[in-house]
Each structure stands twice: as structure tokens, then as C-alpha cells.
VOGU-3710 file (C-alpha; in Angstrom, 3 decimals, decimal comma):
1> xxxxxxxxxx> -19,489/-36,165/0,350  -15,772/-35,473/0,761  -14,475/-32,065/-0,273  -12,729/-31,643/-3,605  -11,098/-28,836/-5,515  -10,370/-27,934/-9,111  -6,845/-26,589/-9,513  -4,872/-25,154/-12,416  -1,327/-26,330/-13,163  0,582/-25,646/-16,359
11> xxxxxxxxxx> -2,503/-24,349/-18,141  -4,504/-27,516/-17,370  -7,253/-28,125/-14,841  -7,429/-31,089/-12,457  -10,108/-32,283/-10,023  -8,304/-33,353/-6,840  -9,029/-34,639/-3,335  -6,861/-34,965/-0,228  -4,415/-37,872/-0,437  -4,770/-38,225/-4,207
21> xxxxxxxxxx> -1,733/-38,613/-6,452  -1,686/-37,449/-10,056  0,669/-36,776/-12,934  0,998/-33,214/-14,207  3,292/-31,464/-16,647  6,853/-31,066/-15,389  7,161/-28,553/-12,523  10,287/-26,582/-11,630  9,985/-27,514/-7,953  12,454/-30,030/-6,522
31> xxxxxxxxxx> 11,455/-33,446/-5,268  9,957/-33,198/-1,776  9,047/-29,522/-2,134  5,500/-28,263/-1,623  3,551/-26,177/-4,118  0,289/-24,261/-3,866  -1,494/-24,304/-7,249  -4,189/-21,853/-8,222  -7,608/-22,942/-6,901  -10,515/-22,431/-9,296
41> xxxxxxxxxx> -13,333/-24,146/-7,380  -13,949/-25,853/-4,053  -16,920/-28,153/-3,548  -18,229/-31,159/-1,672  -19,619/-29,386/1,380  -22,738/-27,663/0,158  -22,798/-25,399/-2,875  -19,515/-25,161/-4,811  -17,471/-22,005/-4,274  -16,395/-20,414/-7,573
51> xxxxxxxxxx> -14,144/-17,797/-5,936  -12,509/-19,713/-3,096  -10,093/-18,185/-0,614  -8,797/-21,568/0,539  -5,484/-23,031/-0,557  -4,503/-26,452/-1,841  -1,129/-27,808/-0,746  0,582/-30,409/-2,940  3,901/-32,191/-2,433  6,215/-33,158/-5,292
61> xxxxxxxxxx> 6,695/-36,929/-5,106  9,060/-37,218/-8,063  9,766/-36,451/-11,695  8,969/-39,053/-14,356  8,844/-39,619/-18,092  5,549/-40,483/-19,733  4,764/-43,447/-21,956  6,773/-43,483/-25,175  4,894/-42,421/-28,269  6,260/-43,723/-31,585
71> xxxxxxxxxx> 5,977/-41,566/-34,671  6,521/-42,896/-38,194  6,808/-40,909/-41,410  6,514/-42,522/-44,860  6,459/-41,161/-48,444  5,408/-43,478/-51,226  7,565/-44,132/-54,263  10,575/-42,418/-52,665  11,717/-44,960/-50,128  11,537/-42,322/-47,402
81> xxxxxxxxxx> 10,881/-43,769/-43,954  11,555/-42,122/-40,596  10,710/-43,280/-37,097  10,997/-41,106/-33,982  9,707/-41,274/-30,432  8,601/-38,909/-27,700  8,257/-39,154/-23,912  6,584/-36,307/-22,032  8,319/-34,878/-18,972  5,898/-35,239/-16,055
91> xxxxxxxxxx> 5,805/-34,662/-12,310  3,898/-36,802/-9,821  2,335/-34,799/-6,997  0,315/-35,737/-3,917  -2,472/-33,515/-2,560  -1,741/-33,044/1,138  -4,528/-30,698/2,165  -7,445/-28,700/0,830  -8,052/-25,599/2,925  -6,041/-23,095/4,956
101> xxxxxxxxxx> -5,863/-25,182/8,136  -2,158/-25,994/7,795  -1,223/-22,425/6,887  -3,154/-21,032/9,870  -1,435/-23,496/12,209  1,993/-22,501/10,862  1,185/-18,790/11,222  0,024/-19,286/14,811  3,148/-21,300/15,642  5,378/-18,621/14,088
111> xxxxxxxxxx> 3,682/-15,799/15,989  3,890/-17,731/19,255  7,606/-18,402/18,720  8,210/-14,739/17,892  6,432/-13,568/21,040  8,408/-16,030/23,168  11,710/-14,851/21,658  10,761/-11,206/22,275  9,898/-11,957/25,890  13,240/-13,716/26,387
121> xxxxxxxxxx> 15,129/-10,707/24,979  13,278/-8,347/27,306  14,048/-10,581/30,288  17,738/-10,754/29,394  18,166/-6,979/29,016  18,840/-5,429/32,479  17,319/-2,140/33,524  20,661/-0,299/33,320  21,793/-1,803/30,038  24,954/-0,362/28,459
131> xxxxxxxxxx> 22,964/0,610/25,369  20,754/2,961/27,357  23,763/4,379/29,178  25,605/4,957/25,889  22,634/6,823/24,425  22,721/9,505/27,132  26,289/10,735/26,458  25,448/11,078/22,759  22,461/13,260/23,605  24,569/15,344/25,981
141> xxxxxxxxxx> 27,265/15,821/23,297  24,610/16,906/20,807  23,366/19,491/23,285  26,901/20,715/23,995  27,713/21,391/20,301  25,283/24,333/19,816  26,449/25,871/23,087  30,091/25,609/22,006  29,291/27,306/18,715  27,510/30,110/20,538
151> xxxxxxxxxx> 30,516/30,692/22,785  32,892/31,082/19,843  33,852/34,664/19,017  32,962/35,978/15,553  35,810/35,719/13,037  37,674/38,881/12,081  36,387/40,549/8,932  38,490/41,262/5,858  39,829/44,796/5,439  37,576/47,153/3,533
161> xxxxxxxxxx> 37,962/46,871/-0,234  40,166/43,754/-0,008  38,270/41,865/-2,704  39,160/44,453/-5,392  42,814/44,994/-4,373  45,702/43,990/-6,590  48,819/42,365/-5,170  50,695/45,700/-5,283  47,888/47,548/-3,465  47,655/44,742/-0,929
171> xxxxxxxxxx> 51,425/44,911/-0,209  51,256/48,670/0,388  48,137/48,531/2,604  49,001/45,452/4,690  51,335/47,439/6,958  48,443/49,580/8,236  46,102/46,707/9,040  45,594/45,198/12,449  46,877/41,737/13,198  43,335/40,276/13,094
181> xxxxxxxxxx> 42,731/41,786/9,656  46,045/40,416/8,344  45,225/36,922/9,689  41,731/37,072/8,147  43,161/38,141/4,772  45,816/35,396/4,925  43,199/32,747/5,715  41,041/34,058/2,871  43,923/33,810/0,397  44,857/30,267/1,485
191> xxxxxxxxxx> 41,298/28,991/1,102  40,659/30,886/-2,118  42,869/31,979/-5,035  46,149/31,450/-3,125  48,053/34,172/-5,002  51,760/33,725/-4,261  52,554/37,450/-4,160  49,613/38,154/-1,842  50,562/35,270/0,455  54,161/36,504/0,704
201> xxxxxxxxxx> 53,086/40,073/1,449  50,582/38,979/4,122  53,035/36,597/5,772  55,705/39,288/5,996  53,129/41,774/7,392  52,094/39,181/9,987  55,711/38,679/11,040  56,045/42,424/11,590  52,926/42,457/13,793  54,367/39,807/16,140
//
């Protein structure tokens, strides 16, 4: 007995075999596309399987309109008559395979092609590729950065009590500071509040130190 399957499409169930064509409710797939409907049962080779892991592959042959159904409405003593028609939108599909044979073949072909492409890339890449050579300088630069930071001398500290000084106090005290303390205070002012009077006093004190 040839194998068969019961599939579900559009809320309806169909008993199908390989090579069979049938009409189902309109599908969104384009003509020539393949669909894999939900498989409810597979039978024909021994006991039927109610929870199958196999797949059914169907190809969309074309989209059609069903047979026209005429509908007539009539109300006596009123002269009311109305005639309408309806044609269902259908899709004709062909069952190409029942089982995962095609899918397994495609997966094997894809994996083989991927392995071949990977082997070709490895063969093309020389031992001293520029990518490997470019990675080494980056690592060396990363190692040089911490060493450069360690070699830098610690920045000069602000004069004692600078944070609480007013501009007048700062102008009077700046003359007695060392050049490093004046430069540190000037840098602090430029990156912080940037008080104009303090900047002027520190700049003039720095000019005197030169």
C-alpha cells in the first residue's frame, strides 16, 4: 500500500498522496512556490503515525475560481427579487513528496557546499596574511599605552585652600605661588567655573614667573 498523509490547510483536512493534485482554499503563496502544510497523520506503511515528524512538500500550481453558485432571494406579494452569485477563490496544489528525504538531501548539499567554500578560503589565505600582520601592531600599541601612562609625571596640585579663595584673595596670593601651582590653578579655572577675574590674575602671575 502506498504511503499517504492527512494534512491541514486553511482549517480543513485533506488525505493526500505523492503526485496528487487538489483544490484548497486560496493560499498566499505565489504560483510555483512550495509550501509545507501541517501533517496530522502518516500511514500506508504499517500502523499509522498520529504524531509524525515527517514533512509534506506541496507546490502551488495556480490560483483558480470555483464553480459559480447562484443565489436568489424572493419575497411574496412585494415584487422583491434579487439574484447574486459567488465563486470561491481556490488554489490548486500538487503533492511533491511525503517525508523528509528532500529536506535531508538539501541540508547535506548545503553543508557540503559550505565546507568546500571554507576550505577554499583557507587555501587562499597565505600564512603571512596582512590581517595577521596588522593585528600584531594593534596589540603592541595596546601594550605601549599603559607604559606611557606610567611614565607620565603626576600633575601639579592646586595651592592649599584654593577651592575656598575669592578672586581678591587669589590675586593677592598668586604672586607667592610656584609656576607649577599657577599653571595648575589656571588649568583648573579654564576647565571649571572660568571666572574672568581669576583667569586674568592667574595669567598675569604666570607672565611674571616666566
